[in-house]
N, C-alpha and C positions, 0 to 999 in steps of 0.2 A: 203083394197086393198094391201097396202104395206106388211102387215103381211102375206097375202096369197101368194104373190110373193116370199117372203123370205122362207116361209115354203116349198113351192113347189120346189124352186131351191136347197135348202139345202138337202132335202130328196131325190129328184130325182137324184141330182148330186152325193150324197153319194152312193146310190145303183148302179147307172151306173158306177161309179168309181170302186166299188168293182167287178162288172162284168168285166170291162176292165182289172183289175189287174189279175183276174183269167185267162182270155184269154191270157194275155201277158205271164204269168208264163208257160202256156201250149204250146203256139205256137211261140211267137216272142223272148222271153228272151233266150231260148236255142240257137236260131240262132245267136243272138248277142254275146253270150258267145263263140260260135264256131268261129265267125268272129274275135273276139279279139285274138284268138290263132294265126291267120295269121298276124294280125296287130302288135303283139308283137314279132313275130318270128325274130331272128337275121338275118341280111343280109347275104346271101350266096355268095360264090365266093372266088377266090384266090387272092384278092387284096393284093398287097404288097409282093407277093411271087416272088422270083428271079428264072428265068428260065435258067440262065447261069450256067456253071459249077463252082464248088468251086475253089477259088483262081484265077479266070479269071478277070483281070483288077484290078484297084486301089480300086474300091468300094467294092470288095469282102472281103476286110479285115475289113470292118466296119459293124458290126452286124445290124445297123439301116439304112444302106444305101439303098436307093430306097424304103423305107417304109414310109408311111404317119403316122405321130403321131396321135393317136386316139384323137378325139375331146372330150372336157370336157363334161361329162354327164350333160344333162339338168335336171333341177329340175322337178320332176314328179308332175303333178297336183293332188290334192287330189281327191280320189274317194272312195266310200264305199267298204268295204271288201265283197268279194264274200260270198254268203250264206244268212244268216238271215238278216244281216245289209243291204245288197243290196236289198233284197226282200222288206224290210220295207220301204226303200226310194222309191222304185217303187210303192208300195201301196200308200204312201203319195202323190207322184206326180200324180198318176191316180185319186185319190179322189179329190185333189185340182183342177185338170183339169176338172173333171166331174162337180164339183160345179160351176166353172167359166163358162163353156159352158152352163150349165143349167140356170144360170142367164141371159146369152145372149139370149137363146132360149125363156125363159119365158118373158123377156122384149119385144122381137119381137112379140110374140103372143099378149101381152097386147096392144102394139102399133097398131097392125093390127085391133083390135076391133072385131076379129072373135071368134065365139064359138069354143071350142076345146074339144075333148074327146081322148080316147086312140088311136083310128085309126088316127084321124086328127093330133094328137101329133106326131105319128110315121112319118106321111108325112112331118111335120115340121122338124123332126129329119133328114130325108133323104135329105131335102133341105140344112140343115146345113152340112151334109156329103158331098154334092156336092160342096158347096161353100168353105169349109175349108179343104177338103182333095182331092176330085176327080179333081177339076179344077187345083189346084196347082201341083198335081202329074202328070198331063199331060206334064208339063215342067220340074219338079224337082221330080224325082223318089225317093222313100224312100231309105235312105243310111245306110249301115252297117259300123261299125268301120273298117278303113283301105281302104274304097272306095275313089276314087278320086272325087273331087267336085270343083265347082267354088268358088270364094271368098265368105265368109260368108255374108258380108254386101250386096253384090249384090243379093245373094239368098234370104236373108230376105226381101229386098225391092221388089223383083219380087213376092215372096209369098204373101206379103201384097197387092200388086196390084191385083194379081189373085183372092185372097179371097174376097177383098172388091168389086172388079168389078163384080164378080159372085153373091155375096149376093145382091148388089144393082140391078143388072140386073134381077135376079130372082124376086125380089120384084116388079120391074116395069112391068115385063112381066106378072105376075100373078094378081097384084092388080090395076094397072093403067087402067083407062077406055079409055084414049086417045090412038088411034092406033100408033101415032108417038112416044109416050112414051114407048109403048111396043117394038117398033123397036129399040128405044134408049137402052132399057134394053138388047136386044139381042146383040147390038154392044158393050155394056159394058162387056158382057161375053166374047166376041171374042177378045177385045182389047189387053189384056195381051199376048195372044197367037200370035197375029199379031206382037207385039213388040218382042216377043221371050224371053225365059228364058235364064239366063246367062249360058254360056257353058265353058268347059275346054278342053284342048287338050286330045285326046284319046291316052292313053298309057297303056301298060300292067299293071294290078293291082295285088294286093296280094290276094284279096278275089275271090274264084272260082265263075264263072258265075252262076253255079247251085245254090249256096248258096244265091247269091243276088236275083235271080229270085224267089226262095222259100220265101225269106223274103218279097219281094214286094207283092206276092200273099197273104201271111199270114197277112201282115199289112192291105191290102185292105179289107180282110174279117173281121178281128177283129175290125177295125175302123168303117166299115159299120154296124156291129152288135151293136157296142157301141152307135152309133148315133140313131139306130133304137130303142134300149132299152131306151136311154135317152129321145128321143122324146115321146115314148109311156108312160113312167112314168110321164113325165112333163104334158102331156095332161090329163092323168088319175088323177094325184094328184091336178092339178089346178082346175079341175071340182069338185073333191071330197071336197077340202077345201072351195069351194063356198057354199057348203051345211052346213058346220060346223059353 
């Protein structure tokens, strides 16, 4: 049994991760690169420029008068170089994520005790998509570099609450035989949204709204397809390895 789980998770996760990487290269990575142009753009404006005539007043004789001294540059965090290095790190991240999610999905299937095939596996994948992406995205939309966001700790805590509540709620709603437990499952799904995701003050941002909207749609489609592929492969391989 353990070997069957490991074989299924590794192979399904690897193949789904490769699929996700290809989709990211085509759809989402170009949008991230475009957003980084806005994130790294120098601040515009005439800060520090004197609007008075030359020689007017005591400060005019001082070249630095009325000007703020530039802040010391912050140490830039390491990031992979654009091109091949960046693409390889993206590939590594997608494959590792695919394998990790496949282990979670395979474990959930085993714990349920239900028979599974390609179609049923795809349904399991869509449940994972709902729990780990759709539900959290209702409160925290996908973000591009340079977009405003609430504090990272608060976002992580709410994401975990939304994902866990949705996963447990779906499990109770589908598998529980007691009606009260099914109702409790529905309440668990709703709870994070009743509490509300962390917010931040709305201010003009650097990233164009059109780019952010395109990224949100592309991420939704790519992630949904990834979970559909992952679930179908997991169901197919888990059933196939039973026969071997």
